Structure formats: structure tokens, C-alpha cells
N, C-alpha and C positions, 0 to 999 in steps of 0.2 A: 862384349863375347863377339868375335868376329859372326859374321854375317857373307854368307856369300850377294846376295840382294839388298838395293834399298831400295824405295821409291814410297816420296810421299806425292799427298794430292791437297792444294790449296784450293781451297773456297769460300769464293765474297759473301758478306752477309749478309743480306738480305739483299744482296746485290741493285736491284731497283733503286727501292731504296734507297741508298746508300751512299747511290750518286747520284740522289735530290740535296743527301743532306751534302755532299761537300760542297755545295753551293748555298748552302741555308745550312748556315750550324744552329741560329737562333732550334731547329727541329731535333737537336740531336735526342732530342731526351721526351719532344711531344710523340704520341700515335698519329704512324703516317702507312700512307696505304699506295702506289701506282695501280694503275687501274689496265683493261683491254682493249683493245682498239673500237673505238666507239665508245670508249667510258666503260662498258658495260659491266665486269664483272675486277673483282679481286685478283690482283696474278704476285703483284710480291707486298711483304707488310714484314712495317718494323714488330720486336718485340711488344713494345705496347698494345700494340694491333691483334698480336696472337696472346698476352692476356687478354683478353678481350673476348674472348672464345669464335673470334675472327675467321673460318673455314680458309681456306682460298679456294680461288673462283667464283665463291661466290657472289651472285648477282645486286647492285648496288642498288636497285631499291627494296630490297630484302634486309639490307639494316640501315638503312635513313635515322629511322631514330636512336645508334645506336650512333655515329657519321655527325646526328645532331648535340646525343648529349655529351658524349668525349671530346667534342671536337676534334675531330680524325684530320688532317691535313688529303688533301687528294690528288693525287697529278697522275694526267696523262701522258701515254707510253711517251717519252722524249728514246728514240731507240739510234740518235746518232750520236745524241751525249754517253750511252751506256757503250755503245760500240767501242767508242773513244776513248774512253776512259777502260772500255776489258784490253783494249789493245797497252794501253799504258802498265796496265799490271802484268802480262808478258811480256814483257818489255824488261820490266825489272826483275822477275822471274826469272828470263833469260840473264843475270848475272850471277844465278846460283848452280847452276847449272849446263854444265854438257848436252843434256839432250832433253826435247820440254816435250811435251805431248799437251794439247791445248784440245783437252777436254768436251767445253760448252762454253758460253759466251762468261762466264763466272768465273771454273772450273779446268785447271792443268794437271797434271801428273809430270813427277820428276823425277830424273833417273838419280840422286843420291848414295850411289854404289860406289863405295870407298873412298867418299866423302863428306862421312856424316858420320863416321864408324863412334866418335871418342865421345861423341855428345849428339845424341838426332833432335835432343830439347834442345837445345840454348842454338843451333845451326836453324831448326824449326822457328826460333823465335827472330835472330840472328831476319830471318824469311818477312813477318811480318811484323817489325817493328818496319824495314826497311817502302817493305808496299806503305805501311801506312806515311811512312814519312817523305816520298813522293808521290801516290796518290788520293792521298786521305779517308782512305776506304781500310774496314777492319775487314781481319780477315779468319782462317782457322788453318791452320795445317796436324793431317793427318799423319802420319808413319810408318813403318812398316817394308817387312820382308818382299809384299807381292801390294799389289795395287789392288787388288783385293782386300787385305788388309791394313793398308791407307785407306778406303774407304770407310772402311769401319773402324779405324781410327779417329778420320774427320768426324761421320756421328758422335765420338763422343768427349769431342772436342769444342761444337758447338752446343750438347748437350747438359756438362757439367761445370760452370760457369773455375771450380776451382782447377780445370784444369788450365788454367787461360791459356785458355785458343792450341793447344798443341799437346797433343794423344803419340807418345812415342809407344811399337807394338811390338817391338824390333827380338824383346826379350819376352819367351815362348810360357814366362808367368805372369806374365802383363797378360800376354794375349787369350791367356786363360784364362784370368780374374773377370775380364772384357765382357767377352766370350759368356762364360752361365749371367749377362745379367741383361744382354739385348736380346730386344726377339727375332725370330729368325728373317720375323720381313723383311727388317730393315737392314738384311747380306745383300750386295753386290746384285743385282741380278734376279734374286726372287718377286717375283710379282705377287699381286692376290690370288691369283688361281695356284699358284705350286704352291703358297705361303699355309692356303687349307686344304692342300693332297698333303703336306705335312707333318701339321698337326696333325689327321686324322690318320698318320705313321706312329705317331706321339712325339716329335721332330718340331721343339716348340722356341730353343733359343740358338743362337750362335755356337755353342756348345756345342747341344743335341746333332746340329746338321755336321760341325768338323768333326766328329767322330763315329759318325753315317760311314763303314764299310763301303770304298770306292765302285766296287761293280755293282755294289748292293744297289745305290742310286742313279747308275748310270743303266739298269735293267730297270729301275719304277719310271724317270723321268726320263731325262737325255744327259751325252756328251757333256753340254754347254755343265746342268747344274754340278755333278761331277768331278767335270777340269774346281768349278768353284770350290768345292769340298778340298783340294790337292791345296786350295792358293787358299780356304784359310790355315793348314798346315801350314804355313811357313811357302809349301813346294810353287817357284813360277810357273804361270801359266803362261801368260799376259806379258807379251813387250809392248813397248812402247810405240807410241804407231806419231813420229817426228812430220809426217804425212799426213792429212787432213786425203781418207779414202775420198772418193768422187761421189756423188750423189747418186747414187740407179735411179731417184726418182725426184722429181720438184715440181712443188707445188703454192698455186696462189692462190691465198682464197681470201676473202674481209665480207664482214657483215655492212650491209649501207648505213647509212645515216638517216636515209629516209627510203619507205621501201618504194618501187617501181613497176609503172605498171606498163612501159613503150618497149619494144624491142630497142629503138637504137639508144636509149638512154643503158640502157644493158647493155647491147655494144659494149657501146662507147668503154665500162668497165673492166671488158672481160681484155675491152683491147689494153688499155691499163694493163691488170693481169699477165696477157700475153707479154706484153713490154719486159718486163722485170723475170720472170722467167727466163725468156729469150734469154738474156740479160745476164740470169748467172750459172745461162748451161752453157756460151760460149766463157766464161770464167774463167769452170773449168777445160775448158777447153774441149768438148764434148760434141753428142747432134743425138736427135732423137729423131724415132719414127713413130707415133705414136702418139696423138694428141686428144685429152680427152675433153669438155670442160661436165658442168656442173647447176643447176641452176636450183631453187626451191623458196616457198615463202618461212617466214617466223614457225614453225611448230609450237611454239608455245603459245600462240596468241589459237585457240579453240574456237575463238567468233568469226575467223577468216577463212573458208574455206582453203584447204591444200592444198600445195600443189610441189613435188622434189621429180625434175627427173636429170640423169645423164647422157651422155653418148661420146663415140668415142673415134678415131679412126684411124686404121692404119697409112701409114704411106708410103708408097713405093717404092721413094727417095729419100735416106733419112738428111734431117737440115738443122741447121741451129738462126733460119736468116727470121728475124722478128716476120718482114712480111707474108710468111708461107708460113707460120703459127695464125699468127691473127687472122686470113681469113682463112686456113680451116677450119677454126675459134667459131668465124661468126657463120658460115657453111653447117654447123653443127648444132648451134643456137635456129636457127634458123632451122633448125630440124626437128629441133623440141621448143621451143616458143609459144604461151598458152596466153592467149590476150585472158582477162579476164581472175586475175593474179596479182597478187603485190606480193615484187618477191623481195624477200628479205636479205638472199644470199646467193652468193657465185662463185664458185672456181675453172680454173686450168691446171689442170696436170699434165705434165710433160713425162713419159718413162719409154720405158726401148732404149735408154742410153745407155752411150758407148762413144768412145773415147775416135773423135774428127779424123785420126789417124789409124782406127781400124779399117781394116781391108772390105772390099762393098763393092759389089757387082757397078758395072757399067756399062749404060746401055752405045754399044761400040756406030750405032744408025741415028742416034741424035747425040752430033759432036756437038751443036748449039750450047742444050745442055746441060753438057760438064763442064763449056767455057761461060755459061750464067752461074753455074755452081760457084767457078773461081771471083768471076765479080762480086759476088750478095760474098761472099767472106769478106772482100775486099770493103766492098759499103761498109756493114757490121763491125767490120773494127776500125772504122774511121770514126761512125757512130760511138759507140765504145771507147775510143782515145778522147773525143768531145765531151763526150756527159764524163767522163774523168777530170778530165780539167772545169767542166764549167758543167757540175750537178745538175744535171732536168734539164740540157739544156736544149735537147731534141727529144722526140719521140717521134712514134710514127699513130695517126690518125687517132689522137689524143689529147692532144692541147686546142687550144681556142672555141671548146664544149664548159657549156654547162654543169661541173658536178657538184653538183647538190646531192648526188649518190656515197661520195667520199667520206668516209668515219670525221665523226672530228671528235677534237682534240682541244676542247674548253679549257685546261685545267694544262695544259701542257707547259713549262719552264723553258727559260731562253737556252740555244748549242752554247751554252758556258764554251764550249771550243772548241765550236767545229765551223760559230759561223764572227762572222767580224765586225760584223752588227750590234753582238749582241753577247761579245765580251765581259767581261765583269769586272767593270771600273771599282777605283780605288777613290775614295777622298780625303783629302789631306790635310 
């Protein structure tokens, strides 16, 4: 049956775990989990770990007995490896569609309109096999006339093995059958609070939501949820975003490997975070005129005195200069730092972000400041080019110190694809 539009959502299965298994085939049928920064919590689980009842984000120290009992293999986060394999997956997907939206590190929407009308399921299987052959990563494919239905189809493809990893919801009869079985909280964009309100109205399944009057849903919730109802009924309201929108807020934060008690060490950590945030800002060709920081102790350690403070400063002139961002963060730190506490976490937040080409007020009485701004951009551009060619080779006031505050990565796997000295070697 012909249809006006067709979208596919391709989602990598247990992505971080699957990336680790690509180079460790001995672990394909073993319980494996990937840990968060500081090796603190579970952030990716293999199917075997899920069957043990281990939830996402559970602290490692709470499940140590299960880790030992079932010999769960743990890995520290290896983001360089994950980003590289993600790029390879997206490169494969570009061969199957003229329009691609990279939705996250392990998900992408494809526009299949006019491409897969004859047999969408077979086309989805081609995608799965091609990604497996080129990257060694397992994926599931959901297909539907809207992005919301493609997302719902992908949920079904992951949940039920009989689907063999591909579900096609371009047929109305298939949609109705599935939506009767799927709880409303599994619909894309329906959060926990919205789910509770829907349940109070007797709306418990995706089918219930799809058959509500659009005007009623808009009056009770929002235009966004009303749009979801239309999407569930096959009317495409969401288009592909082929170019990712610029971030309106950039946050760089970490929990520390060891507690920090002195201001200089905390300032060093903030400097490092500022440098990373500024690089992201320049990468999207933006500037910021609002800088904020947060410092806090460990709220879960009730045996220690607790302290948490935030501070923010609005700049007179927007900037993307790492030096300006660092000096502002240090100024704010001086305002809120207190001795006598063991600091566990800090964060830098850049907001009021706008394009560097956006019109802004120029101080006609300070010619030197305007010239300094041009020189600043040249310097930052040079730094970024050097770091692109030689990663982490330059930084401002954040090298040469004792970085005991950095998060621990005691179980990290090698950088198999992004470091010459750690490439996989085969013995004949």
C-alpha cells in the first residue's frame, strides 16, 4: 500500500557494551556492563546483565555481590572508541538514504520515502546486515510513516526477538495491533509526569492515546502532545533535522576521583572544564555572555558536612575566548568557595549562547577592545587547529599540575581505532 512518507529509526543495541564486544568476541555471550565517570554507576548493560535485574544507573557498590557471583565484566567509559564507531555506523547509514538525521550517538532517523515502499522490512534487514558487516555492531530498525511511529516500531523490534530486529508500521493494521500492546509511557515524548496524568484519564496504551480527540489533548496537555497524537495516526508532523541545531546551553561537569579541599586544586579542575566548554562553543561558532559555576560536596555521605553553592555572571560583551571564560569562573569560585569542606563535584555552565555572527553592541569608545576581540578569535582558532591535529596538546593554565581530581578509568579498554599505539594486532 503506497504512503506519503516513510521514516526509519536505526538504534544500536546496548551501544557502549556492543562497542566493547567488537574487539572482545569472547564476551558476546557473557554479562558485560560499562561504567560512568569515576567507575561509579552502570550506564550500559548487556542483555545478560538486564536479565539479572540490574537497573540502569545503579551504583556499583550496591551490586558488588552480583558482580562477583555472575562474573560480570566491567569496563570504564571509553568515549573516544564509542564516538569513532558511531561515526562509522552513520557513514554506513548514509548509503541507504538521501537524508539522515543523527539523533544521538547511537540513533539516527532515515528518510526512506520513495525508497523502501515495495518491502520496508527487507530494506531494514539490508541495513542491519550492512552495519553488522562493516562495524560488527548489532542494531534494530523501526519503520513507519512518521518519526514517532518509527520510534515505536524500534521499541518493538528490540523487545520481541521474533521480529528479527526489524518492525514495519507502515500498515494501519500493524500499527493498531502493536499500539494495543505498548504502554503509553513507551511513546516518544511521553514522560513520567505526562504518563501519570494520562493514566488518570484512563489512557494507558499507545492505542488509547492515538484515539483521543486532538483538541481534547491540546486543551489538557500541550501542542506537543497533540502533535504526537497526529503522528501516531500516521500524519507526519516532525521533519528530519539534517543539521543538528546549535546548543543553547553548554555544561561541563565531573565528579572527582578524590575529594578536593583546597581552592587552587578546585580552580584547576574548573579551568579544565572551562577549556572543554569553550572548545564546544567555538565548534558551533557561537559566543556566550553568561557564565556560571557550581561546587558541591557528596550529598550521599551524611557523615561529612554538606555544602553546595552556585554563582553566575553576566558579561558586558559576549565571548568565546577560553581565557575570559576561565578568569570569570575563577572569579566566581573566589566568591563561593569555603574551607573546611571536601568537594565532590563541580560544573561550568555557558548560557545565553548565540551565533558569533549575530549583531551585538560595539563600544565605539574602546577601539582597542574591538581589535583585541579579533586577535582573540585568531588565537583561539590557532589553538583549536593545533588540538585537532595533536589532541590535547595545548591548554591554558591546566597542564603540569597534579591532576588527582581527574575521574578514574581503571577498567578502560584500549583505544582500538583512534590511537596508533593501541591498534589491534593479529598474530598469524
